[in-house]
C-alpha positions as a LaTeX table, in Angstrom:
\begin{tabular}{lrrr}
\hline
Residue & $x$ (\AA) & $y$ (\AA) & $z$ (\AA) \\
\hline
Met1 & $-52.14$ & 23.02 & 57.09 \\
Cys2 & $-51.38$ & 22.99 & 53.34 \\
Asp3 & $-49.21$ & 20.43 & 51.47 \\
His4 & $-45.57$ & 21.71 & 51.38 \\
His5 & $-42.97$ & 21.75 & 48.27 \\
Asp6 & $-39.40$ & 22.54 & 49.24 \\
Gly7 & $-40.56$ & 24.62 & 52.12 \\
Cys8 & $-43.53$ & 26.27 & 50.34 \\
Cys9 & $-47.35$ & 25.66 & 49.57 \\
Asp10 & $-48.94$ & 25.27 & 46.68 \\
His11 & $-50.83$ & 28.89 & 45.99 \\
Asp12 & $-54.44$ & 29.44 & 44.89 \\
His13 & $-53.79$ & 31.77 & 41.59 \\
Ser14 & $-57.28$ & 32.95 & 41.90 \\
Asp15 & $-56.53$ & 34.65 & 45.13 \\
Ala16 & $-55.82$ & 38.16 & 45.20 \\
Thr17 & $-52.13$ & 39.14 & 44.49 \\
Glu18 & $-49.61$ & 41.83 & 45.83 \\
Asp19 & $-51.89$ & 44.37 & 43.90 \\
Thr20 & $-53.87$ & 44.29 & 46.99 \\
Gly21 & $-51.40$ & 46.47 & 48.67 \\
Phe22 & $-50.14$ & 44.40 & 51.42 \\
Thr23 & $-46.42$ & 45.00 & 50.63 \\
Leu24 & $-45.26$ & 46.93 & 53.95 \\
Tyr25 & $-43.47$ & 43.70 & 55.05 \\
Gln26 & $-40.83$ & 44.90 & 52.65 \\
Lys27 & $-40.17$ & 48.04 & 54.56 \\
Ile28 & $-39.98$ & 46.53 & 58.10 \\
Asp29 & $-36.82$ & 46.71 & 59.69 \\
Thr30 & $-36.57$ & 43.00 & 60.50 \\
Leu31 & $-33.20$ & 43.03 & 62.11 \\
Asn32 & $-34.90$ & 45.21 & 65.03 \\
Val33 & $-38.45$ & 43.42 & 65.00 \\
Glu34 & $-39.06$ & 42.50 & 68.64 \\
Cys35 & $-41.52$ & 39.64 & 69.54 \\
Leu36 & $-42.07$ & 39.39 & 73.28 \\
Asn37 & $-43.22$ & 35.93 & 74.57 \\
Glu38 & $-42.55$ & 33.86 & 71.54 \\
Arg39 & $-41.88$ & 30.52 & 72.29 \\
Val40 & $-39.16$ & 29.88 & 69.55 \\
Asp41 & $-36.66$ & 32.96 & 69.43 \\
Gly42 & $-36.90$ & 34.78 & 65.90 \\
Ser43 & $-40.08$ & 32.78 & 64.85 \\
Gly44 & $-42.16$ & 36.11 & 65.50 \\
Val45 & $-40.58$ & 38.13 & 62.43 \\
Lys46 & $-40.95$ & 34.91 & 59.90 \\
Val47 & $-45.07$ & 35.68 & 59.75 \\
Phe48 & $-44.36$ & 38.91 & 58.06 \\
Lys49 & $-44.06$ & 37.71 & 54.26 \\
Ala50 & $-45.29$ & 38.16 & 50.79 \\
Trp51 & $-48.96$ & 38.18 & 50.20 \\
Asn52 & $-48.91$ & 34.82 & 47.98 \\
Glu53 & $-47.41$ & 33.01 & 50.97 \\
Arg54 & $-49.92$ & 33.95 & 53.43 \\
Leu55 & $-51.42$ & 30.40 & 53.56 \\
Cys56 & $-48.32$ & 28.59 & 54.10 \\
Gln57 & $-48.17$ & 27.51 & 57.79 \\
Ala58 & $-44.41$ & 26.20 & 57.77 \\
Asp59 & $-43.78$ & 29.10 & 59.68 \\
Phe60 & $-45.77$ & 30.70 & 62.55 \\
Val61 & $-45.30$ & 32.20 & 66.15 \\
Glu62 & $-46.71$ & 30.83 & 69.03 \\
Ser63 & $-46.75$ & 32.16 & 72.82 \\
Asp64 & $-44.87$ & 30.96 & 75.19 \\
Cys65 & $-46.16$ & 31.63 & 79.00 \\
Asp66 & $-49.59$ & 32.61 & 78.24 \\
Ala67 & $-51.85$ & 33.56 & 75.50 \\
Glu68 & $-50.42$ & 36.99 & 74.56 \\
Leu69 & $-48.15$ & 38.40 & 72.25 \\
Ile70 & $-46.48$ & 41.80 & 71.64 \\
Tyr71 & $-44.79$ & 43.01 & 68.21 \\
Asn72 & $-42.54$ & 46.07 & 68.25 \\
Ile73 & $-42.27$ & 46.70 & 64.56 \\
Pro74 & $-39.70$ & 49.26 & 63.50 \\
Phe75 & $-39.91$ & 50.58 & 59.84 \\
Thr76 & $-36.97$ & 51.80 & 57.67 \\
Gly77 & $-39.19$ & 54.79 & 56.82 \\
Asp78 & $-42.44$ & 56.08 & 57.48 \\
Ile79 & $-45.61$ & 54.82 & 56.80 \\
Lys80 & $-49.26$ & 55.72 & 56.17 \\
Leu81 & $-50.88$ & 52.41 & 57.91 \\
Lys82 & $-54.50$ & 51.44 & 56.03 \\
Gly83 & $-55.52$ & 48.19 & 56.75 \\
Val84 & $-53.81$ & 44.97 & 58.58 \\
Val85 & $-54.79$ & 41.14 & 57.75 \\
Val86 & $-54.30$ & 38.41 & 60.48 \\
Ile87 & $-54.19$ & 34.68 & 59.73 \\
Ala88 & $-54.11$ & 32.98 & 63.20 \\
Asp89 & $-55.98$ & 29.88 & 65.00 \\
Glu90 & $-59.32$ & 30.27 & 66.25 \\
Glu91 & $-58.63$ & 31.21 & 69.91 \\
Leu92 & $-56.84$ & 34.53 & 68.88 \\
Ser93 & $-59.70$ & 37.15 & 69.74 \\
Lys94 & $-58.16$ & 40.80 & 70.27 \\
Met95 & $-55.57$ & 42.99 & 68.37 \\
Arg96 & $-54.41$ & 46.08 & 69.89 \\
Leu97 & $-52.41$ & 48.87 & 67.88 \\
Phe98 & $-50.23$ & 51.51 & 69.10 \\
Lys99 & $-48.29$ & 53.82 & 67.00 \\
Ser100 & $-44.59$ & 55.43 & 67.18 \\
Asn101 & $-44.16$ & 53.84 & 71.18 \\
Met102 & $-40.65$ & 52.09 & 71.08 \\
Arg103 & $-40.14$ & 48.96 & 72.65 \\
Met104 & $-43.39$ & 48.32 & 74.63 \\
Ser105 & $-43.52$ & 45.74 & 77.27 \\
Phe106 & $-46.54$ & 43.89 & 78.54 \\
Ser107 & $-47.03$ & 46.67 & 81.37 \\
Asp108 & $-47.10$ & 49.31 & 78.80 \\
Val109 & $-49.80$ & 48.01 & 76.81 \\
Glu110 & $-52.34$ & 48.22 & 79.99 \\
Ala111 & $-52.53$ & 51.61 & 78.47 \\
Glu112 & $-55.32$ & 52.78 & 76.03 \\
Ala113 & $-54.68$ & 51.36 & 72.46 \\
Asp114 & $-54.58$ & 53.85 & 69.49 \\
Gln115 & $-57.05$ & 51.35 & 67.88 \\
Glu116 & $-58.59$ & 48.10 & 69.04 \\
Phe117 & $-59.91$ & 45.23 & 66.88 \\
Gln118 & $-62.14$ & 41.87 & 67.90 \\
Ile119 & $-60.47$ & 39.42 & 65.64 \\
Thr120 & $-62.80$ & 37.14 & 63.31 \\
His121 & $-61.27$ & 33.67 & 62.70 \\
Asp122 & $-60.06$ & 34.02 & 59.09 \\
Ser123 & $-58.00$ & 31.12 & 57.36 \\
Arg124 & $-57.36$ & 32.59 & 54.16 \\
Gly125 & $-56.72$ & 36.36 & 54.89 \\
Thr126 & $-59.84$ & 37.96 & 53.37 \\
Val127 & $-60.73$ & 39.89 & 56.41 \\
Glu128 & $-58.82$ & 43.38 & 56.52 \\
Tyr129 & $-59.22$ & 45.41 & 59.63 \\
Pro130 & $-59.23$ & 49.14 & 58.40 \\
Val131 & $-57.22$ & 51.40 & 60.79 \\
Lys132 & $-58.01$ & 55.23 & 61.30 \\
Pro133 & $-56.00$ & 57.26 & 58.79 \\
Thr134 & $-55.86$ & 59.97 & 61.15 \\
Lys135 & $-54.04$ & 57.81 & 63.87 \\
Phe136 & $-51.70$ & 55.94 & 62.01 \\
Phe137 & $-49.80$ & 58.54 & 59.38 \\
Asn138 & $-46.09$ & 59.21 & 59.73 \\
Val139 & $-45.60$ & 55.98 & 61.67 \\
His140 & $-41.82$ & 54.85 & 61.94 \\
His141 & $-42.68$ & 52.31 & 64.92 \\
Leu142 & $-45.73$ & 49.89 & 65.33 \\
Thr143 & $-46.63$ & 47.87 & 68.12 \\
Ile144 & $-49.27$ & 45.33 & 68.27 \\
His145 & $-50.50$ & 43.41 & 70.93 \\
Phe146 & $-52.36$ & 40.09 & 70.23 \\
Val147 & $-54.57$ & 38.66 & 72.82 \\
Asn148 & $-56.45$ & 35.12 & 73.02 \\
Lys149 & $-59.92$ & 34.59 & 74.34 \\
Asn150 & $-58.52$ & 33.37 & 77.81 \\
Arg151 & $-55.01$ & 35.10 & 77.95 \\
Glu152 & $-54.15$ & 33.10 & 80.82 \\
Asp153 & $-54.77$ & 29.53 & 79.44 \\
Glu154 & $-51.08$ & 28.12 & 78.57 \\
Glu155 & $-52.82$ & 25.11 & 77.17 \\
Lys156 & $-54.05$ & 27.18 & 74.08 \\
Pro157 & $-51.27$ & 29.45 & 73.17 \\
Cys158 & $-51.65$ & 32.24 & 70.84 \\
Arg159 & $-50.51$ & 31.17 & 67.20 \\
Ile160 & $-50.23$ & 33.54 & 64.14 \\
Tyr161 & $-49.28$ & 32.18 & 60.68 \\
Tyr162 & $-49.20$ & 35.78 & 58.66 \\
Ile163 & $-49.61$ & 39.56 & 59.81 \\
Gly164 & $-50.15$ & 41.64 & 56.39 \\
Leu165 & $-49.60$ & 45.52 & 56.47 \\
Lys166 & $-51.22$ & 47.53 & 53.98 \\
Gly167 & $-50.33$ & 51.33 & 53.24 \\
Glu168 & $-47.94$ & 53.75 & 52.09 \\
Tyr169 & $-44.48$ & 54.28 & 52.54 \\
Thr170 & $-42.22$ & 57.36 & 52.53 \\
Lys171 & $-38.49$ & 56.97 & 52.76 \\
Val172 & $-36.85$ & 59.12 & 55.37 \\
Asn173 & $-33.27$ & 59.33 & 55.82 \\
Arg174 & $-32.84$ & 60.04 & 59.69 \\
Asp175 & $-29.11$ & 59.60 & 59.74 \\
Gly176 & $-28.61$ & 62.21 & 57.39 \\
Ile177 & $-30.58$ & 64.85 & 59.24 \\
Val178 & $-28.52$ & 67.57 & 60.05 \\
Ile179 & $-29.28$ & 70.13 & 62.73 \\
Ala180 & $-27.56$ & 73.48 & 61.84 \\
Asn181 & $-26.02$ & 75.46 & 65.05 \\
Tyr182 & $-25.17$ & 78.66 & 63.95 \\
Glu183 & $-22.81$ & 80.75 & 66.15 \\
Ile184 & $-23.55$ & 84.45 & 65.46 \\
Arg185 & $-20.56$ & 86.59 & 66.80 \\
Pro186 & $-20.45$ & 89.89 & 65.42 \\
Thr187 & $-17.13$ & 91.20 & 66.26 \\
Glu188 & $-15.99$ & 93.76 & 63.26 \\
Gly189 & $-15.14$ & 96.88 & 65.07 \\
Ile190 & $-14.67$ & 95.49 & 68.48 \\
Pro191 & $-11.23$ & 96.29 & 70.03 \\
Glu192 & $-9.09$ & 93.08 & 70.66 \\
Ser193 & $-9.19$ & 93.43 & 74.39 \\
Leu194 & $-12.87$ & 93.04 & 74.42 \\
Lys195 & $-12.91$ & 90.14 & 72.00 \\
Lys196 & $-10.25$ & 88.29 & 74.27 \\
Ser197 & $-12.58$ & 89.15 & 77.58 \\
Ala198 & $-15.78$ & 87.64 & 75.22 \\
His199 & $-13.92$ & 84.38 & 74.75 \\
Glu200 & $-12.67$ & 83.79 & 78.46 \\
Ile201 & $-16.39$ & 84.24 & 79.54 \\
Gln202 & $-17.34$ & 81.53 & 77.30 \\
\hline
\end{tabular}
């Protein structure tokens, strides 16, 4: 673990900066992120942070009952996901991605993932996992399933320090979408008695 000063580490300024593109953490709807099986409530969302804070291990998420974690991640708009970086303990072995399936559970992730990666231990965030561009465009919700080498070993929990998401963002005002419902009632020239009958039938 790195040295901490006022809750943060010293940063290696020779490393990559925000220009690497791992800025989608800013577009996550953090209030509605769900991390299933986190040992400490609210710890899961803290691993989404700025690139130059990725080496800080003051904040991390750790699994509780077994060595698995599920993230349900909503975004404030649509994203085109291009890559993922994960800094975690050596025991982490697999990452599985599902797009636009809201609030997936452990039974749900038994299904085939949209993309799956074998995790290489990476303590500095230098390994990028490129996602399939044809799969991960117009994504408004992303589910990530993390699995340790032995998912049933409670003595070796799944521990993650940083998740970096790289891609493009499009703002979508879903609340402002108006569905026009036009009611076509050509009544000109129709006798009043027929108009009344038509209204009664409706």
